[in-house]
N, C-alpha and C positions, 0 to 999 in steps of 0.2 A: 501493499501500501505506499503512496506518495505522500512527503512531508503532512504530519497531522501537527493542529494546534489543540496540545493536551493542558488540560486542567488538573490537575491532584491534587485532593482536599485531605489534608491531613497529614503530618509530618513526621508520625511514627514509624516503627519500622516498615510496613507495610508499603504509605506511603514514600518513603525514601529509596525504597527496593524498584518502587513501579518508576518513580521519576528518573533512576540513572536507570534502568532497564530501556524506558522510553527514547530517552537521548540518547542512549547508544546506540537504538536502530536509527537516529538521525530524523527523532520528532524534534518539536519543539515544546517544552515542557513548561507552564507556570504551577508551582508548587505552595499550596496555600496552606497555615496554619494558624488557626486561633491564637495558641499561645504566644506573649509580645514578649519572651525573653531571648537576648543576643546570644549568641554562640561559646559557650565556657572557654576560656584560653589553654585548659587543659583536662583530662579523665578526671583527676582528683575532682578541681572544680565541679564537674559534669554532676556527680552523684549529688552536689546541692541546687541542682538546677532544677529551676519554678518552670515545673509542667502540670500545671493545673489541669489540663485538659486529658493527662495521661498521669493520674495518681498512683498507679502502680509500677512507675517506673522505678521507685526505690525499694518494691519487692523485689526478690530473687526471681529470677530467669532462668532456664535450661535452654541451652542452644544445640540441639539433640544433633545425629548423626547428619541426619539431613540438610539440618542449617549450615554443617559446612561443607559437603558435599556440595550444595548450591553454591557455596562464596567461592570455593576451590575450582569450580565450573564455569560460574558465570561472573563471578566478582571477585577475581583474585588479587586486585591490587587493596578491597578491603582485608583480605585476609592477611597478607603480608602487613599493613597497619596494622592487625591486631599483635602480630606476632612479635613487630618492633615493640607493641607495650607489654611482651610477655604471656601473652594469651595464648600458650599453648596446649595443643588437642591433646586429652586427656584418653587413655584407653581405658577400657570400660572393666576395671578389676579394681576388685576391692580387697582389704586386710580385714573387713567386718564380714559378718556371718558366715553362713555355708561355705563351705573351701570349692573350690570346682577342680577337677583332676585334670591331669597332664592333657590331656587331648582336647577336651574342652576348652582349658587355654591355650592352645595350640593355634585352634581355630580363629578364637576370639582375635588373637595376636595376628594373625595371616588376613582377616579382614580389614583392610585400611581404612574402609567407609564406616567402622564401628570407633569413632573418637567425639566426644561432645568438647564441646568450646567453653573452658570454665572463665566466666567473663558478665559482669555487670553488667545489667542493660543501660545502663547510664553510659557505659564507657562504649559499649558497640553503637547507641545510637550519635554519639560524639564522633565516634570514626565515618561513621555513615554521612552525618551531614555534613561532616569536612569533606568528603568526597563529592557530597554531589553540589557542596556549593562550590567547587573548583569545574565541575563541566561543563563543558559549552553547553549549550542549550539548554537550561536550566536557570527560573528565576525563582528565588523564593521572596515570598510576601508574608512578611510574619503578621501579628495582631487582628489578621482579617479573619473572620469569620463568616461561613454560609450558611446563609439563611433559606437557599433554596435554588432551585435549579429553573431555566427558560427551557419552555416545551412547546414543537410547531405537531399540529397534526393537522397532514392534510387529507385523511380519511382513506390512504391510501399506503398502506401495509402499516408498520408498529409506529405508535408515535416517538419522534425523535428529541432528543436533549440538546438542546442548542448552546448551552454554556451554563454558569452559574451567577446564582444572584448573593451580593456580597450582604451584610448585614446594615451596609450605609446605605443599600441602594443602587450601588455598581452591579452593571454587568457586566461579565467577562465571557466574550463569546469563543465557543471551541467545536472544535469536531468531534473530540471525546472527553469526558468528565472519568476520572479514575477515584471512585468513591472509598479510600479507607481511613473512614472514618471510626474507626474503633467499636467493641462493643455497646458501646450508649450511643452514639450517632445513630441517628433517625433517619436514613435515608430513605425507607419508604413512606415516611410524611412530606418530605420533599415531592416523591411520587404522587402522591393521593393528592395535594392539591391540585393535579391536574388530572383526576378519575382513573390515575394508573393502579391499581391494585398489586402491590408485593406479596405474594400470602409467607407466611414465615409458621416453623414447627421449633417449637423451643421444649425444654426439660430441665426443670432444677436440679442442680447437681446433689442438693441436702448437705453442703458442705459450707462453712466458713474456713478461712486460714486466718493464721497469725505471724508475724515474721519478722525479721531484724539482723541487721549485719553487722560484723564485727570486723576488727583488725588484728589480725595474729604478730603477738609481739618477735616472733622465731622466722615471721614472710616466709610459713612452712601452709601448703596447701593440705586440705583437707578429704580430697576428691569429693565422690556421692557416694552417700550414704542414707539408709532410713532405719528409725528404729520405732518402738512403739509403748504405750503404758494402757491403764485403763482408762481409754477417755479419748486419748488422743494417738493420734499418727504423726511423727516426725522424721524430718530429714534435715542433712547438711549437705549443703551443695559450694562447693568452693570456689573460689573467683580469683582474678587476676589481686596483682599488689600486695597479695599477704592478706586478702581480705575473705571471708566467708560469711557464709548464711545460713540461720537457722529457723526451718519454717514448721511451723505445728499446724496440723488439720486437724478440726472438731466437727460433729453433728451441728449444723443451725440452730437445731433445738436444744442443746445443751447451754442452756444460759448462764447454770454456775460456772462449767466449765469457762464458758467464753469469756463470764467475767474475770474469772481468775486471770487467766493468758493475760486479758486487757491492760494491766499492769506490768511493768517492764522487769521491777524487780523479781516479782512472783514469775515472771515468764521463764527467765535466767535460770530462776532456781531450782523451775519445775525441771528444764531440760535438763540438768545436771542428775537428775534421779534416773535418766534414760540409762542403760548399759552402753549402748548403742555409742553413744553420745559422751562417753566418760573422757575420754581422752583429750577432746575438744573443750570440754569444760577446763579442763585440768592444764589447758595451754596457756590459756588466762586473756583470752581474744576481750580485747575495749572496744563496748558498744560504739557504734557509728551514730546510733539514732533509737528513740524510744521504738516501743513494738509498734508497728503499725497492725490494722487490720483489713482483711478484704470480703467485701461481701456480695451478693449479688450472684453467683457463679454459676450462670447458666450454660448451656448447651444449646445451641441456636441454629439453625438455618435456613437462607431464606431461597424461594424459588424465581428469579427473574426469566424462568423460559414458560412458557403458556404450555397448555396438555397437547395444542397439537406440533408444537416443536418450532412455534416462531417464537421470537422474544418480546417480552412484555415492553419492552424499552428498549430503543438504539440509542447509542452515543454514549451511553453509562453504562461503566464495569463499575460492581463492587468488589474490592478485595479485602483479604484480613478478614476481622470479626464482622465486618459490616455486610459480609457475603455468609460465611459460618464461622462459629465460636464453637469451643469445648472447653469444659470444667480446666480452668486455668493451673488446677493443681496437677495433672499430668503434663505441664511442661509442651504442650506441641503449639501453642499459637504463634510463636516466634518462627519455625521453620515453617507452619503453612503460610502465613504472610509471605515469606519470602519466596515458597513454591509460586502462590497463586502471582504473585508481582511478576514474575517470568511468566506465567502461560499470558499474561494481559498482552507481554511484547509479544511473546509467539505466535497468538492467535492473531494479533495485527500484521505481522509479520509474513504469515503465510495465508491472507487471504486477502481478496481486493475489494471487497465492501465492507461496512459494519455489519449489515445484519449477519454474515455471512462468520465474521470474525466474533461476533455474540452469540451464536451457535457453536461454535469451535469451544470459545473458553468456557462457555458453562458446559457442554458434554466433558472437558478434561476436568473441570472442578467436580462434576460428579461422580467422573472417576478417582479422581486421584484426593479431593477434598472432603465430601461428604462422608465415605466411610468413615470417617474420624469422628465425626459427628455421631454416627450410629454406636460406633464403637464404645464413645465415652457415656453414652447413655446407658448401654449395656452394662457398662463396668459400675457405674453409679447403681442400678440395681441389683448389683450383684454384692455391693458393701452395703445396702440398705437391706438385702435379703438376708445376709449374715449376720447386723447388725439385729434385725427381730427375730430370729433364731436362737442367737445368742441368748436373749434377755437381757441385756445390758450394753449399754452404747461403746462402740469400738474397741471390742472382747479384740481378745489377739485374733480370733478367726476374722472378726470383721478388717480387722488391719491389714491383715493377708490378702482379703478380698478385696482392700482399695487398689489391689490390683490382682486381675482373676488368676495370672501367670507367675504369680510372685513364686507358688510353692511348687514352679518345676526346679528353681534351682536347690532345692532341699530334696529333693526325691530323684526318681529312678529317669528322667528323661535322658534322650542319648544327648551327646555332642553337638550333635545338628539341629536336634530342638533347641536346645538352652539358646545357640546361636540365631536361629530363626527368631524365636522371641524376642532376643536382643534387636535385631535386627528389625522388628515389627515396632517395639518400645521405642527406636530411633526414627520410626516412620521410613523407613528404607525398604518395607515390605509394606503392604496393605495388610491390615485385621484381617482380610480375608483368606489369606497365608494360612494364619493361625486356626481361622473356624473352621477353614476345609479339613482340617486335622482333628477335630475334637475330641472324637474319640478317642485316640490317642495320647490326647494330651490329656486328658479324664485317668487312664489308665496313669500317667507317668507320675501326674498329680497324688494318687493312691497309693501311691510305692513309697514305701518308710522310707526317713534319710540313713546312710550309712553313719555311722559313728565318725569319720570324717567329715561329710557332708553336713552333719549337722552341727559342729563344734561343740565349745565347752557348754555346759548348762547356765543359764543366769537369771538369775532374782529377777522378775520385773515390778515394777511398784505398781499398790493396790493404788484406786481411784482417792480413798480417802487418805493416802501416804501426799497425794499427789496435791490436794486439795487443801492441804496441813501446812505446804509449805508457805514461809511467808516472805522469805529474804537470803 
């Protein structure tokens, strides 16, 4: 397709990647960001970036294997800049929990795609924005919110978006609008104003999470690991520059535990009781901010294609959470946003008209993105069922059910199955690759772990012990 005038709405990860992809394909891009905050001078300053439009930026983020692969293949200069800042891909091994046999370890080591990026989201966005600012063909406009879209409807074919209307009334004309407004953005309302309905399907995840970043005095990384107690699931995510985060996920209706973890001192003390986090607590990390809470954790997908296969609207493509979002506790959002940004550019490059491009893009999303919505809903349902069956919130059974395939690592799964699970959890394979082998997986999960796989026994704190902690 010949050079287009493109407006990208939202300068988060999806918006930055969309702007970069489209500009490098030869299109002229205007990137609009509501937050009127200047570019911080360095990554450490970026951690305090005032991003009211993205309040989750100082929550932990996981850049899964797919995110690294997309950077390697599509944005290698971004990956190089991250490397210069000390963001070195981690192999997916841990000294915590079940031990893997030598053949499983060998297969994991041999799969170069199975590496995650230990990086704070603020650092990642800082590098991405710096790259976008240096890119010819991109204009970044800060402090300007989008109130809606302009639409032309000739009655011959789908309505066509011809630009965006800013909050001050200014209209920016475009050939294509890429909406990357996040999970709280209301793209359907923009279109409903013109009589265009965008159906959506949503499912509440049933959880909230609390998190806090720390700086290690020893500049050491802690990798990725999980733990649990009676009422919560917790995880440590190592990041760059000697930083790491701890996140606790709890039932959204557990008001008692939610109130307990909302206090920063009690949060730290509670995490110290979890055996998997003992060495992290002993390292004496310095908190970088008070504990933050993230609520409203929905799984949602929107349908931009009518039942007859035609686009409901032409000239607008939704990317990232504006199209499909999943429970952020699973850490898939960043990788899916990067994937969809590249799908936008590919659809435009491979088709001569916007109708065909929209159909191709939505077809690719149906194949590569929407299955993760269904998988997240399934996983949430399994967790809720385990909680109900156990008779207590987030018991050990429920904690394992937060990842329906976690038990494979302590059972009789073959090395090939463990690698497949890891590839799916890193979005390198679609979840259907696991679901198609469900009988085998269930048999593996039912196999008792060997002493080597099981590891030494640990004592887990009771709910009363967790709630009794005060400092």
